C-alpha positions, 0 to 999 in steps of 0.5 A: 378354320378362322380364329374363334369368335371372341375367344382369346385362347391361352396357350396350354401352359396358361390353361386356368383351373378351378378343381384341385388337381391331384392327378400326380398322386394317381397311384396313391389314390388307386391304392386307397381305392382298392382297400376301400370297401364301401367303394368296392361295394358300390362299384360292383353294381356298374356292370349289372346296371348301366352296362346291361342297360346300354347292351339292351338298348343297343339290341333294341335298335338295329340301326344303332351303328349307322346312327354312330357313323352319322353322329360322328360325322355331325360332330366333325362337321360342326367342329370343322366349322366351329367358328361359323356355328358359334357366331351363328349361335350368338346371333340367334341366342341374342336375338332371342334375349340372351346375353352371350359372354365368351371366356378364354379360360377358367379364371375369366368364366368365374369372373363373368359369372361372379359379376352376373350374380352380384348384379342380380343381387345374389344370396342363393344360387341354385345349380343343376349339374355341370361338369364345366363348372366343376372344371372352372371351380365355380362353387368355391369362387361364388362361396368365397364372395359370400354366396350360397351355392346349392347343388340341386341334382340328387347326386351332386347335392349328396356329394356337396354335403360330403365335400366331395367332387364327382366321381363319375359324369352322369352318376356323379355319386355312384361311388357311395352306397345307400347306407352312407347317403343315409348316414349323411342325411341323418348327420345333416338334416338334423331338423327332421324327425330322428326316428323317420325311416330311410331304408329305401331310395324313394325315401332319401329322394323325397327327403332331398326333394323337401330340403331343396324346395325351399332353395328353388323358390328363394334362389335368385340365380340358376345356374345350368350346364348345357349338353348341347347348343343349337346353332340354328335356334340359339337354344341350350339343351340340358338332358337329365332324369331329374326335374331339378334342372328345369326348376333350376333355369325356370324359377330363379329371375336369372338363368346363367348356362355355362358350357364349353365352346364345342358343344354346338350343333348345326341344327335341330335335326342334328340334335335329334340324332344326337339325342338318340344316341346320348341316352342309349349310351348313358343309361340304356334309356330311349330317351332321357326323362327330361330334354329341355331346350331353352331359348332366351328369357321369359317372353310376354305371355310365358308362364314361367322362365327367367327375366334374364338369360346369360350364356358363358362359352368357355374355351379353357384349351379347346382351341388348342385341341382343335389344332392338333392330334386331340381334335377328335376328343372334342366329339365327346357328348359326355355319355359316360359309356367309356367309363361304365365299360372300362375295367380300370374305372371299374376297379378304382372309381372315379376319384382316383383319376385326381381331377374332373374327368375320369375314366377313358375320357379323362385319360385322354382329355385331362392331359390336353387341358392340364398338360401331359406332365401333370397327368402322365399316369392317366393314359398309362391307367389302360389295358387298351382293351378297346372297350371304350372305343367300342361303345363310344357313340362318337367313335372316338379312338380313345386308345389312339388318343391315350397312346399319343400322350404316352408317346408325348410323354416318353419323348419328354425324357427326364422332364416326363414321368418314365424313369431311366430304367424303364426307358433303358429297358424299352430301348433294349426291347425295341432293339430285339424286337427290331431282329426277328430272328434274335426275337424269336431265339431268346423267346423260345430259350426264355419260355422254355426255361420258365416252363421248366422252372414252374412245371411243378407248381404251374405258377410263379409267386415272384419273378424279377422285373414283374413285382408289379404283377406278382405283388397282387397275383401269381404269374402263370407258368408258360407251357413250353412253347412260344405262341409263334411255335404253336402257330407254326404248327397249326399251319402245317396241320392245316397245309397237310 
């Protein structure tokens, strides 16, 4: 593949970020999350909502698995020829009246958008939900320049007034309970009657809509992300379940799209295929409530739309990913299914991961963007149960990618996160595992000894070198025989 157009991709060590990075505090973040009662109550509903809805959508579409294969192939093809499709997108978007900007990293993207806003004489900026804008730290940059930035997605608006980042890529406030949201609205919306009723979700939505309406009407610039870019037409696409995205991009005089370079797809037909997978995987819907294609600014005769239309294409490490083992991660269409089904995410939520992208997505992507040393805990925060890969609509081998980061971290030696004790223990294990007779002998002796010691209680409250397990739960006592012994006995029974 040729060099990507206009992108001066920096080396991985020079990737710039915006949002505060707390990935190295992962273990402390997890400890806090596990004792946070409100968070645990909020996370309990995950399996009964998004997981169940995705399962129902899967069962209603017999060709779902075949569609996943097609979607994967579309994304792989687009990535193999990303340079060509980005050039085609720029050509067609420009022909439609768009101004396309190329940003090598987060700092350049922030400055480009700040310049657009200053040229537009901005006082108020409205924003639709955009994970890339979180990645580059856009809000704080614009606010530091004296601009008022208002998140208009309901979840993002709630987080903005709480001064928090999103904990999920499609349901950013999933970690909050309804009671917490009500308390925040009463604290902030002091001009509304104190005796108003906010007992149900529709009442909270109506209040947020009332507050945000004025912002939509007075904003000078509207900023959105993009789920996809269509090379064939030069269109950007947003997929939402709220009308805020359409209002953000159509009411302000200037619309700015900020997204990453891998979002481009070749044709509208390809887009239609991916849309069939996206909503079903994300929320269990056949289609999201709003799927909006924007192609340039308002034309003569259009009833609404912006007078100026800008697209900021952000690299920030993607070009480097294209060259190596992590290329498959760029197939991701940001549905969130991997985190919805992840037992680790379901126990700790998204903030514990310490950066923009949580769950298995973050465990595979964040080390590629931030470096393995900075994020070494994340790929280790996985049971490798494989549910993330099983439900990913793009069939991204997330466990394999996380394993690659683990191997990279281990190979880093003293520069990585693994301690000398850990490395010595793993080396001893490897030496034994390479000698099957020795392995089976030691396994039989160890199982027999543990079985005898634990026969009375049936479990252990403490074991040497197993404190990470026994601090939180008992360790079941073995029954006295190894799996290999049981398997051999079964095989002899079958042969007889």
